[in-house]
C-alpha positions in Angstrom: -63.2 -40.8 110.8 -61.5 -42.2 107.7 -57.9 -41.2 107.1 -58.9 -39.7 103.7 -61.4 -37.4 105.4 -58.6 -35.5 107.1 -57.5 -34.0 103.8 -59.2 -31.4 101.8 -60.1 -32.5 98.3 -58.7 -30.2 95.6 -60.7 -30.6 92.4 -58.5 -28.3 90.3 -54.8 -27.8 90.1 -53.9 -25.2 92.7 -50.8 -24.0 90.7 -50.7 -21.3 88.1 -50.0 -22.6 84.6 -46.3 -21.5 84.6 -45.7 -23.1 88.0 -47.1 -26.3 86.6 -44.7 -25.9 83.6 -41.8 -25.5 86.1 -42.8 -28.7 88.0 -43.2 -30.8 84.9 -39.7 -29.7 83.8 -38.1 -30.5 87.2 -39.7 -34.0 87.2 -38.5 -34.8 83.6 -35.7 -37.2 82.9 -33.9 -34.6 80.8 -33.7 -32.2 83.7 -32.1 -34.9 86.0 -29.5 -35.7 83.4 -28.2 -32.1 83.6 -26.4 -33.0 86.8 -23.9 -35.0 84.8 -23.6 -32.7 81.8 -20.6 -30.4 81.3 -20.7 -26.7 81.9 -17.0 -26.0 81.5 -15.4 -28.8 83.4 -16.3 -32.4 83.0 -18.5 -33.9 85.8 -15.7 -36.2 87.1 -13.2 -33.3 87.4 -14.5 -32.6 90.9 -17.6 -32.0 93.1 -17.2 -28.3 93.3 -17.5 -27.3 89.6 -20.8 -26.3 88.1 -22.8 -28.6 85.9 -25.6 -27.8 83.5 -28.0 -28.5 86.4 -26.4 -26.1 88.9 -26.1 -23.6 86.1 -29.8 -23.8 85.3 -30.7 -23.4 89.0 -28.5 -20.3 89.2 -30.0 -18.8 86.1 -33.5 -19.5 87.5 -32.6 -17.7 90.8 -31.2 -14.6 89.0 -34.2 -14.5 86.6 -36.7 -14.8 89.4 -35.0 -11.9 91.3 -35.2 -9.7 88.3 -38.8 -10.5 87.3 -39.9 -10.1 90.9 -38.4 -6.6 91.1 -40.0 -5.6 87.8 -43.4 -7.0 88.7 -43.3 -9.7 86.0 -44.2 -13.4 86.1 -41.6 -15.2 88.2 -43.0 -18.7 87.5 -42.8 -18.1 83.8 -39.2 -17.0 84.0 -38.4 -19.9 86.3 -39.9 -22.4 83.9 -38.0 -21.0 80.9 -34.7 -20.8 82.9 -34.9 -24.4 84.1 -35.7 -25.6 80.6 -33.2 -23.5 78.6 -30.3 -26.0 78.5 -32.3 -29.3 78.3 -31.1 -29.8 74.7 -27.4 -29.6 75.5 -25.3 -32.6 74.5 -22.7 -34.1 76.8 -19.4 -32.2 76.7 -21.0 -28.8 76.4 -20.8 -26.8 73.2 -18.1 -29.0 71.7 -20.5 -32.0 71.9 -23.2 -30.0 70.1 -20.8 -28.7 67.5 -19.5 -32.2 66.8 -23.0 -33.7 66.5 -23.9 -30.8 64.1 -20.9 -31.7 62.0 -21.8 -35.4 61.9 -25.4 -34.7 60.7 -24.3 -32.2 58.1 -21.6 -34.6 56.8 -24.5 -37.0 56.2 -26.5 -34.5 54.2 -28.6 -32.9 56.9 -28.0 -29.3 56.3 -29.9 -28.2 59.4 -27.7 -30.3 61.6 -28.0 -29.9 65.4 -28.6 -26.8 67.5 -29.0 -27.0 71.2 -31.6 -24.2 71.6 -33.9 -25.9 69.2 -33.1 -29.2 70.8 -34.3 -27.9 74.1 -37.6 -27.0 72.5 -37.9 -30.5 70.9 -37.1 -32.1 74.3 -40.1 -30.5 76.0 -42.5 -30.6 73.0 -41.8 -34.0 71.5 -38.9 -36.1 72.9 -40.0 -36.4 76.5 -42.9 -38.9 76.8 -45.2 -38.4 79.8 -48.6 -38.8 78.3 -50.3 -41.7 76.4 -52.1 -39.5 73.8 -49.3 -37.1 72.9 -45.6 -36.4 73.2 -43.8 -33.7 75.3 -44.5 -32.2 78.7 -47.6 -30.3 77.7 -46.2 -26.9 78.5 -47.8 -23.5 77.9 -47.3 -21.5 74.8 -45.4 -18.7 76.6 -42.9 -21.2 78.1 -42.4 -23.0 74.8 -41.9 -19.7 73.0 -39.3 -18.6 75.6 -37.3 -21.8 75.3 -37.4 -21.5 71.5 -36.6 -17.8 71.0 -34.6 -16.7 74.1 -34.5 -13.0 73.2 -34.7 -12.9 69.4 -36.9 -14.3 66.7 -35.6 -17.8 65.9 -34.9 -17.9 62.2 -34.0 -21.4 60.8 -35.0 -22.7 57.4 -36.3 -25.9 58.9 -38.6 -24.4 61.5 -41.9 -24.2 59.6 -42.1 -28.0 59.2 -41.8 -28.5 63.0 -43.3 -25.5 64.5 -46.9 -24.3 64.6 -47.6 -21.0 62.9 -48.6 -19.5 66.2 -44.9 -19.3 67.1 -44.5 -16.0 65.1 -40.9 -15.9 63.9 -41.2 -12.1 63.3 -41.6 -11.2 67.0 -39.5 -11.3 70.1 -40.6 -13.6 72.9 -42.0 -12.5 76.3 -40.1 -10.0 78.5 -39.6 -12.9 80.9 -37.8 -14.9 78.2 -35.5 -11.9 77.5 -34.7 -11.7 81.2 -33.8 -15.4 81.3 -31.5 -14.8 78.4 -29.6 -12.1 80.2 -29.7 -14.0 83.5 -28.0 -16.9 81.7 -25.2 -14.5 80.7 -24.8 -13.1 84.2 -24.8 -16.6 85.7 -22.2 -18.2 83.4 -19.8 -15.2 83.4 -19.7 -15.1 87.2 -19.6 -18.8 87.9 -17.1 -19.7 85.1 -14.7 -17.2 86.7 -15.3 -18.9 90.1 -14.7 -22.3 88.6 -11.8 -21.2 86.5 -9.9 -19.6 89.4 -10.7 -22.6 91.7 -9.2 -24.9 89.1 -6.1 -22.8 88.9 -6.5 -22.3 85.1 -7.0 -18.6 85.4 -6.1 -16.0 88.1 -7.4 -12.7 89.3 -4.3 -11.2 87.8 -5.5 -12.4 84.4 -8.8 -10.7 85.1 -7.2 -7.4 85.7 -7.1 -6.9 81.9 -10.9 -6.4 82.2 -12.2 -3.0 83.3 -15.3 -4.6 84.6 -13.4 -7.2 86.7 -11.2 -4.5 88.1 -14.2 -2.6 89.3 -15.5 -5.7 91.1 -12.1 -6.4 92.6 -12.1 -2.9 94.0 -15.5 -3.6 95.7 -14.1 -6.8 97.3 -11.1 -4.9 98.5 -13.3 -2.4 100.4 -14.4 -5.4 102.6 -10.9 -6.0 103.8 -10.7 -9.4 102.1 -7.5 -10.4 100.4 -6.5 -13.1 98.0 -5.1 -15.1 100.9 -8.7 -15.6 101.9 -9.1 -17.6 98.7 -12.6 -19.2 98.8 -14.1 -16.2 100.5 -12.5 -13.9 98.0 -13.9 -15.9 95.1 -17.3 -15.9 96.7 -17.4 -12.2 97.4 -16.1 -11.5 93.8 -19.0 -13.6 92.3 -21.5 -12.0 94.6 -20.4 -8.5 93.8 -20.3 -9.2 90.0 -23.8 -10.7 90.0 -25.2 -7.9 92.1 -23.5 -5.3 89.9 -24.9 -6.8 86.7 -28.4 -7.4 88.1 -28.8 -3.9 89.5 -27.4 -2.4 86.3 -29.9 -4.4 84.2 -32.7 -3.2 86.4 -31.7 0.4 86.2 -31.5 0.3 82.4 -34.6 -1.8 81.8 -37.2 -0.7 84.3 -38.5 2.3 82.4 -38.5 0.5 79.0 -40.8 -2.4 80.1 -44.5 -2.2 79.8 -46.3 -5.0 81.6 -49.0 -5.2 78.9 -46.5 -7.2 76.8 -45.5 -9.8 79.4 -47.1 -13.0 78.3 -47.2 -12.8 74.5 -44.8 -12.1 71.7 -46.2 -8.8 70.6 -42.9 -6.9 70.2 -41.9 -6.8 66.6 -38.3 -8.0 65.8 -37.5 -4.6 64.4 -38.0 -3.1 67.9 -35.1 -2.7 70.3 -35.1 -5.3 73.1 -36.0 -3.5 76.3 -33.9 -5.7 78.6 -30.2 -5.1 78.8 -27.4 -2.8 80.0 -26.0 0.6 79.2 -23.8 0.5 76.1 -20.6 1.1 78.0 -21.3 -1.9 80.3 -22.4 -4.1 77.3 -18.9 -3.4 75.9 -17.2 -4.2 79.2 -19.1 -7.5 79.4 -18.1 -8.5 75.8 -14.5 -7.8 76.6 -14.6 -9.9 79.8 -16.2 -12.8 77.9 -13.5 -12.5 75.2 -10.9 -12.7 78.0 -12.5 -15.8 79.4 -12.7 -17.4 76.0 -9.0 -16.9 75.5 -7.7 -17.6 79.0 -10.1 -20.3 80.2 -12.3 -21.9 77.5 -9.3 -22.4 75.2 -6.9 -23.4 78.0 -4.8 -26.5 77.1 -6.4 -28.7 79.9 -9.9 -27.8 78.8 -9.1 -28.4 75.2 -7.7 -31.9 75.9 -10.9 -32.9 77.8 -13.1 -31.4 75.1 -11.1 -33.2 72.3 -11.7 -36.5 74.1 -15.4 -35.7 74.3 -15.5 -34.8 70.6 -14.0 -38.2 69.7 -16.6 -39.9 71.9 -19.5 -38.1 70.1 -18.1 -39.0 66.6 -17.6 -42.7 67.7 -21.1 -43.0 69.1 -22.6 -41.5 66.1 -20.8 -43.7 63.5 -21.2 -46.8 65.7 -25.0 -46.3 66.1 -25.4 -45.5 62.4 -23.6 -48.8 61.5 -25.5 -50.9 64.1 -28.8 -49.2 65.2 -29.8 -52.2 67.3 -27.5 -50.8 70.0 -30.1 -48.1 70.6 -32.2 -48.4 73.8 -35.7 -49.7 73.0 -37.3 -46.2 73.6 -35.2 -44.8 70.7 -35.1 -48.0 68.6 -38.9 -48.1 68.3 -38.8 -44.6 66.8 -36.9 -45.8 63.8 -40.2 -47.0 62.3 -41.6 -43.5 62.1 -38.7 -41.1 62.4 -35.5 -40.4 60.5 -32.6 -42.6 61.7 -30.1 -39.8 61.8 -32.3 -37.6 63.9 -33.2 -40.5 66.3 -29.5 -41.3 66.9 -28.7 -37.6 67.4 -31.6 -37.3 69.9 -30.2 -40.3 71.8 -26.6 -39.0 71.9 -27.8 -35.5 72.9 -29.8 -37.1 75.8 -26.7 -38.7 77.3 -24.8 -37.5 80.3 -21.0 -37.1 80.1 -20.3 -40.3 82.0 -22.9 -42.3 80.0 -21.4 -41.1 76.7 -17.9 -42.0 77.8 -18.8 -45.4 79.2 -20.9 -46.2 76.1 -18.1 -45.2 73.8 -15.6 -47.2 75.7 -17.9 -50.3 75.7 -18.7 -49.9 72.0 -15.0 -49.8 71.0 -13.7 -52.4 73.5 -12.0 -50.0 75.9 -13.4 -51.5 79.1 
């Protein structure tokens, strides 16, 4: 018997279309680079802290749990979740804001926006096929990446986006779930990372009604602050569970499965995925507390300022001498706008690649 005879030949792809989307995203270069892109703390700050990669995995896990409970399409939610941050620059939101400023200063009024960049990564920037650009993802996945929860309204969209991406409708229910799963994930793990770093404390969080409620739940287990890592873990676990179950309770009777895979919900309609108004208010207050106490902490601001200078330096240096671009991007100058090609290259960089390139470019070896 030949060795090949032992294996059953599969003529067609055994995966469903959204599982195939997920696999194509996981095997993309942009997905791998998320391991070295900032969530809140720079990658070299320590092995414990979340990166864009671990964040995306956590969002995917939460989104799959919710969609599974509601009888929706888990693979679609997973594909959208794993793709939703592919367009992020190095150094988190500061990097994206800086690149946006650089482009607008050069007359590009549309600048840079990481959500739209994620869409561009999977639809045009990644190159995996000879005859066309992108990862060849399904319409529902692309729409979920583009819209998140709301219709995506940007003046430049019509020239890039096919008319089938109706900008007057919400995306699929799965995309809306990913959007809220993203919020649940970053609120919980940013608290964990912030406390582990010593930049915030549970005493700081007591200004939040929601955090106090979760602290009370941890206390019922007999765990104290002296337990440190276990206390942080139990806090995050209770917070995620509280928000997931609250979302399920609020949303389950508002979702009709007939609208799962297409954007049929007009933008004038209320989004059926969310929380009770009182909890929505509590979440907003907790996020505001994190913004003040953690995201604007002196140590975070210093690192982000350094990242901002790196983005500015890379942009101006590459605009002055575009031959420093890698061949993949340099070849695109023949058919694409130079500013956009350079922005795409910078956005594709990991934190450490951006810093090392900046230091090499300006002689800081």
